C-alpha positions in Angstrom: 114.8 98.2 97.7 111.6 96.1 95.6 114.2 93.0 94.7 115.2 93.0 98.3 111.1 93.3 99.5 111.0 90.2 97.8 113.4 88.2 98.6 112.3 88.6 101.6 108.2 87.8 100.9 109.5 84.3 98.6 111.6 84.2 102.0 108.7 83.3 103.9 106.4 81.7 101.6 109.1 79.1 101.1 109.7 78.7 104.6 105.7 78.7 105.0 105.6 75.3 102.9 108.2 73.4 104.3 108.4 74.1 108.0 104.8 71.4 108.2 106.5 68.7 106.2 108.8 68.6 108.6 109.4 65.5 109.8 107.2 63.7 108.3 109.3 63.0 105.3 107.3 59.6 103.7 109.7 56.6 104.1 110.8 53.7 101.7 111.7 50.8 103.6 109.1 48.3 104.7 105.9 49.5 107.5 106.9 47.8 110.0 110.5 50.2 109.9 110.6 53.1 111.6 112.2 56.7 110.7 113.3 59.4 112.4 114.4 63.3 110.9 116.5 66.3 112.3 116.9 69.4 110.9 119.8 71.3 110.7 120.7 75.2 109.9 123.8 76.0 108.7 125.0 80.0 107.8 126.7 80.5 104.1 129.0 82.4 105.9 129.1 82.7 109.7 131.8 85.5 109.9 129.2 88.0 108.2 125.6 86.5 109.1 125.2 89.1 112.4 126.6 92.6 110.6 124.1 91.2 107.3 121.1 92.7 107.4 119.3 90.1 105.4 121.3 87.6 107.8 118.5 84.6 107.8 118.1 84.7 104.5 121.8 83.6 104.2 120.1 80.2 105.9 119.7 77.1 104.4 117.8 74.1 105.8 118.4 70.4 105.0 116.1 67.3 106.1 118.5 64.2 106.8 115.6 61.0 107.2 117.5 58.2 108.7 115.2 54.4 108.7 115.7 51.5 110.6 114.0 48.2 110.2 113.3 45.2 112.4 115.1 41.9 112.0 111.7 40.6 110.8 111.9 43.3 107.9 115.4 42.3 107.2 114.8 38.3 107.3 112.3 39.5 104.4 114.1 40.6 102.8 117.1 38.4 102.8 114.7 35.7 101.9 114.8 35.2 98.3 114.8 32.3 97.2 112.1 31.1 95.5 110.1 27.8 98.5 110.6 24.3 96.9 107.5 23.3 94.9 104.9 21.0 96.6 105.6 17.5 96.9 104.2 14.9 95.1 101.2 13.4 97.5 101.0 9.7 99.0 98.6 6.8 98.0 97.9 4.2 99.6 98.6 0.7 99.5 95.3 0.3 97.8 96.0 2.3 94.4 100.2 0.0 94.7 98.4 -2.4 94.7 95.8 -2.1 91.9 99.0 -1.8 89.4 99.5 -4.9 87.3 103.8 -5.2 87.8 104.6 -8.1 86.2 108.1 -9.8 85.3 108.5 -10.2 81.3 111.4 -11.5 79.2 112.3 -9.9 75.8 111.9 -13.2 73.6 112.5 -10.2 69.9 112.6 -7.0 69.1 113.0 -4.7 66.1 113.3 -1.1 64.9 109.5 0.3 64.3 109.2 0.8 60.5 107.8 4.0 61.4 109.2 5.5 64.2 112.8 6.3 65.0 112.8 6.2 68.5 110.4 2.6 69.1 111.1 -0.2 69.8 109.5 -2.6 69.0 109.1 -6.1 71.3 107.6 -9.4 72.1 107.3 -10.1 75.5 106.4 -13.4 77.5 104.6 -12.6 80.3 103.3 -16.4 80.6 100.0 -15.6 79.6 97.7 -17.9 77.4 97.7 -16.0 74.8 100.7 -15.6 73.8 103.6 -13.0 73.7 102.9 -9.1 73.9 103.8 -6.5 72.1 104.7 -3.3 73.5 106.5 -0.2 71.9 109.4 1.3 73.6 111.2 4.8 73.2 114.7 3.4 74.2 116.5 3.3 70.5 119.0 5.8 72.1 119.4 4.2 74.8 119.6 0.9 74.2 121.0 -1.6 71.5 118.7 -4.7 69.4 121.2 -7.0 70.8 121.4 -5.4 74.8 117.2 -5.8 74.7 116.4 -9.3 73.2 116.3 -12.0 75.8 116.8 -10.0 78.7 114.3 -9.6 81.9 112.1 -6.5 82.4 110.0 -4.9 84.2 106.1 -4.4 82.8 103.3 -2.4 83.9 100.5 -4.6 81.7 97.3 -3.4 83.0 97.9 -0.2 80.9 95.1 0.7 77.7 96.4 -0.4 74.8 97.7 2.5 72.4 98.6 2.7 68.8 101.7 3.7 68.6 101.9 5.0 65.2 100.3 2.2 63.2 101.4 -0.1 66.0 98.9 -1.3 69.0 101.1 -1.4 72.8 99.9 -3.2 74.9 101.8 -2.3 78.2 105.2 -0.4 79.1 108.7 -1.3 80.1 110.1 0.6 83.3 113.1 2.2 83.3 114.9 5.2 85.1 116.6 7.7 83.9 118.3 10.4 85.3 117.4 14.7 85.4 118.8 15.0 82.1 116.6 11.7 80.2 120.6 11.5 79.1 120.1 8.4 81.0 117.8 5.5 80.8 118.2 1.9 81.9 115.7 -0.7 82.3 114.4 -1.8 85.9 116.1 -5.4 86.3 114.0 -8.2 87.8 116.3 -10.2 90.0 117.6 -13.9 88.9 115.3 -16.3 89.4 112.0 -14.0 89.5 110.6 -15.6 86.8 108.4 -14.2 83.6 104.5 -13.5 84.9 105.2 -13.0 88.5 103.8 -10.7 90.1 106.2 -7.6 91.5 104.6 -6.1 94.5 105.4 -3.1 97.1 106.9 -3.5 101.2 108.1 -6.6 103.2 108.5 -10.3 102.0 105.2 -11.0 104.3 103.7 -8.1 102.0 102.8 -10.8 99.1 100.3 -12.3 101.0 98.2 -9.4 101.3 98.8 -8.2 98.0 95.1 -6.8 96.6 94.4 -8.2 93.2 95.6 -5.8 90.3 92.8 -3.2 88.6 91.4 -3.0 85.0 93.0 -1.5 82.2 89.4 0.9 82.6 90.1 1.5 86.0 93.3 2.5 86.0 92.8 5.0 83.4 89.5 7.2 84.9 91.0 7.0 88.4 94.6 8.1 87.6 96.3 5.9 89.3 98.6 5.5 87.4 99.7 9.3 87.1 99.8 9.1 91.0 102.0 6.2 91.7 104.3 7.2 89.0 105.5 10.7 90.8 106.6 8.6 93.7 109.2 5.9 91.7 111.8 7.0 92.8 115.3 4.4 92.6 118.0 4.5 95.9 120.9 5.0 96.8 121.4 1.1 95.5 119.5 1.8 92.4 117.0 -0.2 94.2 113.2 0.6 93.2 110.9 2.4 95.8 107.5 3.9 96.4 107.5 6.2 99.6 110.1 3.7 100.7 108.3 1.0 99.9 111.3 -1.5 98.0 109.0 -3.4 94.5 109.8 -6.8 95.5 109.5 -10.4 93.5 109.9 -13.8 94.8 113.7 -13.8 94.2 114.7 -10.2 95.8 114.3 -7.1 95.3 113.7 -5.0 91.8 117.0 -2.4 91.1 118.6 -1.2 87.8 122.2 -1.1 86.4 123.0 2.0 88.3 120.8 5.1 88.3 121.0 6.5 91.4 117.6 8.6 92.6 116.5 8.0 89.3 113.1 8.9 88.1 111.3 6.0 87.0 108.1 5.4 84.4 
């Protein structure tokens, strides 16, 4: 009888602890989910329940909690893709006009004596000082024969840079794919003369093009850093900035075949 009394006492203690907790089981779903709890009782042996003097001890309580999330919560959980990167901020026409982009012609080119990835080019921009010296990382993409004698597009108002002992005074603009495995120089149209300044927009916009900024202004205001991320090629391989084509008096500037490519 002592053992029976102990069992009854334990059962009453457990019941007094569990009963208040029924229906308040925490939900692991989202805060907007609704939850309900149902409690069921079953006998280990219904046939013996009535005859047993301790029938209440044979009852087992089980709680089942069901949760239903709101449509908004389900939609939020299904949207697991990361947000797209922010678009580069737009630039003004004044910033585009500040760049001194010109047609040039490569007179000769050779391997940089101290850098395996660089060519050194002499580029004619029809300046009184004579051809400019420009260093370009094109060794992996063009042969010297492909480079010499061709017309190119040059960003001409950057500050000169010392590149492994050679002062580079400008940048040849080129298009490249996302993996940077293919690089193609921008090509001015036939009839565009060395020294001619390039502009962005329609043919009529040439007369409204403002004077180019100085190299110091370009560097201080980070104008090239603002414009460059917006330079692309179209499906027709035309170089554009914010849908404005890069243009000369003889027509638009293109690359050979890269579509949707970056320009730098």
